[in-house]
C-alpha positions in Angstrom: 91.3 104.2 75.2 91.0 103.0 71.4 87.6 101.4 69.4 88.3 98.5 68.1 91.1 97.9 65.2 91.3 95.2 63.4 95.0 94.4 63.5 94.1 93.9 67.2 94.2 90.7 68.2 91.0 88.7 70.1 90.1 90.4 73.4 92.6 93.7 73.1 90.3 96.1 72.9 88.2 95.3 75.2 90.4 94.9 77.5 91.6 98.4 77.0 88.5 99.8 77.1 87.8 98.6 80.8 91.7 99.0 81.8 91.7 102.3 81.1 88.2 103.2 83.2 87.9 101.3 85.9 90.6 102.4 85.6 91.4 104.0 85.2 89.3 104.9 86.6 90.2 106.7 86.1 89.3 107.0 86.1 91.1 104.8 85.8 91.4 102.8 83.0 90.7 103.3 84.8 89.5 101.8 86.9 87.9 96.9 88.4 87.9 94.0 90.3 86.2 93.8 94.1 86.7 96.2 96.3 87.7 95.9 100.2 88.0 98.0 102.9 91.3 96.7 104.0 94.0 99.2 104.5 96.4 96.0 102.8 98.2 96.4 106.1 100.6 98.8 104.1 103.0 100.9 106.2 104.7 104.3 106.0 107.4 104.8 103.6 111.0 104.1 104.7 113.0 107.4 105.7 115.4 108.9 103.2 117.2 111.7 102.0 117.7 113.1 98.6 121.7 111.9 98.5 120.7 109.0 100.7 120.0 105.4 99.9 116.2 104.9 99.0 113.7 102.1 99.3 109.9 101.4 99.1 107.8 98.5 99.2 105.4 98.4 97.0 101.5 96.6 97.9 102.5 93.6 95.7 105.3 93.7 98.5 107.9 94.2 96.7 110.9 96.0 98.3 112.9 98.6 96.2 116.3 99.8 96.8 118.0 102.4 95.5 122.1 104.2 96.4 119.4 107.3 95.6 116.2 108.4 95.8 114.6 108.5 92.1 114.2 111.3 90.1 113.4 110.5 86.5 109.8 109.2 87.0 107.5 107.5 84.2 104.3 106.5 85.3 101.0 104.8 84.0 99.0 107.6 83.2 96.9 107.3 86.3 99.4 107.2 88.4 101.6 109.4 87.0 98.3 112.0 87.7 98.2 110.6 91.4 101.5 111.3 91.8 101.5 114.8 90.3 98.7 116.1 92.3 101.1 114.9 95.3 103.8 117.4 93.9 105.6 114.7 92.2 106.1 115.6 88.4 106.8 112.5 86.7 109.2 113.0 83.2 107.1 110.7 81.5 103.6 109.5 81.2 102.0 106.5 79.2 98.4 105.3 78.7 95.7 105.7 76.5 95.1 108.7 75.2 97.5 112.1 74.2 98.6 114.0 77.2 96.0 117.2 75.9 92.9 114.8 75.6 93.6 112.5 79.3 91.4 113.4 82.1 93.4 111.6 84.3 95.7 115.0 83.6 93.4 117.5 83.6 94.6 120.6 85.8 97.6 119.7 85.8 100.7 121.5 83.1 101.2 119.0 80.8 104.4 121.2 79.6 105.9 119.5 82.3 105.8 115.7 81.4 106.1 113.8 77.9 104.2 111.0 76.6 106.1 107.5 75.4 102.7 106.1 74.5 99.1 107.4 74.1 97.8 104.0 73.6 96.6 101.4 76.0 98.8 99.1 75.5 101.5 101.1 73.2 105.1 102.1 74.7 107.6 103.6 73.1 110.9 101.7 74.5 113.3 103.1 72.3 111.9 107.0 73.8 111.0 106.0 77.9 115.0 104.2 77.6 116.2 107.4 76.1 115.1 109.1 79.2 117.0 106.6 81.8 114.1 106.5 84.2 115.1 105.9 87.6 111.7 103.9 88.8 108.4 103.0 87.0 105.1 103.9 88.6 102.4 102.1 88.0 98.7 100.1 89.9 97.5 96.4 89.4 94.3 94.7 90.4 95.4 91.4 92.2 93.3 89.5 89.5 95.0 90.1 86.3 98.7 89.3 85.9 99.6 91.8 84.0 100.2 96.0 85.9 98.5 98.3 84.3 99.4 100.4 81.1 101.5 96.7 79.6 100.2 95.0 76.9 101.4 91.7 78.2 104.0 90.6 80.3 107.1 90.4 77.9 106.5 93.8 77.4 106.5 94.8 81.2 109.7 92.6 81.6 111.0 94.9 78.9 110.5 97.8 80.5 111.6 96.5 84.3 115.0 96.1 82.5 114.9 100.0 81.9 114.1 100.8 85.6 112.6 98.8 88.6 108.6 99.1 88.6 106.7 100.2 92.0 102.9 99.4 91.4 100.1 100.3 94.0 97.1 98.2 94.1 94.5 100.2 92.1 91.4 98.1 93.3 90.7 99.0 97.2 88.6 102.1 97.7 89.9 105.4 96.0 90.5 107.0 99.2 92.7 104.1 100.7 94.7 104.1 97.1 95.3 108.3 97.6 96.6 107.3 100.7 98.9 104.5 99.3 100.2 107.2 96.5 100.7 109.9 98.9 102.7 107.8 100.8 104.9 107.2 97.7 104.9 110.4 97.0 106.3 111.6 100.8 109.2 108.7 100.0 110.1 110.5 96.8 110.8 114.3 99.0 107.0 115.5 98.5 105.3 118.2 101.2 102.3 116.1 102.1 101.9 119.8 104.0 102.5 121.9 101.1 100.2 125.4 100.3 96.7 124.2 98.7 96.7 120.2 100.9 94.3 121.5 103.5 91.9 123.3 101.1 91.8 119.9 99.1 90.7 117.9 101.8 88.5 119.9 102.8 86.6 120.4 99.5 86.7 116.5 99.3 85.0 116.3 102.7 82.6 118.5 102.4 81.7 116.9 99.2 81.3 113.6 100.9 79.6 115.0 103.1 77.3 116.9 100.6 76.8 113.0 98.6 75.7 111.2 102.3 73.7 113.6 102.7 71.9 113.9 99.6 72.3 109.5 99.3 69.7 109.8 102.3 67.1 111.8 100.9 67.1 109.9 97.9 67.4 106.5 99.0 64.5 105.5 96.4 66.2 106.7 93.1 67.8 103.5 91.6 71.3 104.6 89.6 73.3 102.5 87.2 76.3 103.1 85.4 76.5 101.9 82.0 79.1 102.5 78.8 77.7 103.0 75.6 79.8 101.0 72.3 78.4 99.9 68.8 77.8 96.3 70.2 75.7 97.1 73.0 75.4 98.5 75.9 77.8 97.6 78.9 76.8 97.9 82.4 79.0 97.6 84.7 78.7 95.9 88.1 79.1 98.1 91.2 81.2 96.0 93.0 83.6 95.4 90.4 84.6 99.6 90.3 86.3 101.0 93.7 84.6 104.3 93.0 81.4 102.7 92.5 81.5 100.1 95.6 82.5 103.4 97.3 79.5 105.6 96.7 77.0 102.6 97.5 79.1 102.5 101.0 77.9 106.4 100.7 74.6 105.5 101.1 73.7 106.0 96.5 71.6 102.9 95.6 73.1 100.7 92.9 71.0 98.3 90.5 72.1 95.0 91.0 73.5 94.5 87.7 74.9 91.2 87.2 77.5 88.8 89.5 81.2 88.4 89.3 81.5 85.0 87.7 84.6 82.9 88.9 87.6 83.9 87.4 90.8 81.7 88.3 92.9 82.4 85.0 94.1 85.9 86.3 93.7 87.2 82.3 91.2 89.8 80.7 88.1 89.2 80.4 85.5 91.8 80.2 82.6 89.7 82.1 84.3 90.5 84.9 83.6 94.2 85.0 80.2 94.8 82.7 77.0 92.9 81.7 77.1 93.2 77.8 73.1 94.1 76.1 71.9 94.6 73.4 70.1 97.8 72.0 67.4 95.4 71.9 67.5 94.8 76.1 68.8 98.2 76.5 66.1 98.4 79.1 67.3 95.0 81.0 68.5 97.1 84.4 66.0 99.6 85.2 67.4 103.0 87.0 66.0 106.5 87.9 69.1 108.0 86.9 72.2 106.9 85.1 75.9 107.9 84.9 76.8 107.3 81.5 80.5 107.2 80.4 82.2 110.2 78.6 85.5 108.9 78.3 86.7 109.0 74.2 85.9 105.6 72.9 82.4 105.3 74.0 79.1 107.0 72.3 79.1 110.1 72.6 74.5 111.5 74.0 74.7 111.9 70.3 74.7 109.0 68.9 73.3 107.2 71.9 70.2 109.4 71.1 69.8 107.5 67.2 69.0 104.4 69.0 65.7 104.5 69.9 65.9 102.2 72.8 68.1 104.4 74.2 65.8 107.3 74.2 63.0 105.5 75.5 64.4 104.7 78.2 62.8 106.6 81.4 65.7 108.2 82.8 66.9 109.2 79.5 63.1 110.9 78.6 63.2 112.6 81.6 67.1 113.9 81.1 68.1 112.1 84.0 71.9 111.3 83.0 75.3 112.3 85.1 78.3 112.5 83.1 80.5 109.2 84.6 84.6 109.6 83.0 84.8 106.0 84.3 88.4 107.0 85.3 90.7 106.0 88.7 90.3 109.1 90.5 93.6 108.5 92.6 93.5 112.1 94.2 91.5 114.6 95.9 90.7 117.2 93.2 89.9 114.5 90.4 87.7 112.4 93.0 85.7 115.4 94.3 85.0 116.3 91.4 83.5 113.1 90.4 81.8 112.9 93.7 80.1 116.6 93.2 78.7 115.8 89.6 77.2 113.0 91.0 75.4 114.5 94.1 74.1 117.5 91.5 72.5 114.5 89.3 71.1 112.9 92.5 69.8 115.9 93.6 67.5 116.6 90.4 66.7 113.4 89.7 62.8 111.3 91.1 62.2 108.9 91.9 59.3 106.7 90.6 60.3 106.5 86.8 61.2 102.9 87.4 58.7 100.4 89.2 
């Protein structure tokens, strides 16, 4: 994610900002459209061997067929992270941050890969081509025309001229997206029963159980997720962020921060995901617990503390804050960490700070 650049065309920075988070979510970008509970009708990956033909049908319904299983894989960072945690290490990634600062790659040995793009929508095409990729992997939002990680359709088509693109729908609940990346990884040769997989899943299941139990006892704690920028506070619309929507399903009570406007153009519009208010109206959506964005580019708590209206929010005065990566967390380890952070904040939060 990047801060505004005077040379960026209108809307470029806002697109980078949201796509890095929504997921990413993370953190994806990270992260974005209305999240359904459907399974997308996904089928199991086609059986392949390392030497024989390989095929995979992605979530757009695009069937990719190659003479042999792909080995040189380049991926959008959060998609690459999802594969990596399943055992498939991408040769290179592109996204919105340098490898060492990329939250999607936390806990991974970044020495095993390289970057072909550190800024969202900016890809070093010469470097990418030199790696002779067999497959490009990313994700997408069905309500947007351009896949995650790409600046526009022209850039996307150029990349696709080097290798086919497999795209996973990043908008269902994160647990559904994890399953789809697991299917893709298995088709690429990953071992679903590799050492540590069961432990990762158990920790995740335990974290979800604890969040459900905590939320059941904190039904009156009102929660919002927010990102601070110089031009105002961006209040997330929970229905548009997959992880937030899944938390709601597990019992977390989010404040209603606006309804998604009608947008049939398939062009990026930040209003699809956020309600933006000036700092004079920082209290527009009162809450007992605030999830605050900590991804690079958004204002830090120290910077926000210089704004009197932020400091005056009851949740801020009482320290009822939770770090929010706004990440497209498409692996059990990363998603579990986010769930545990929210649970800890919810456990300590008191209701009644707002009427």
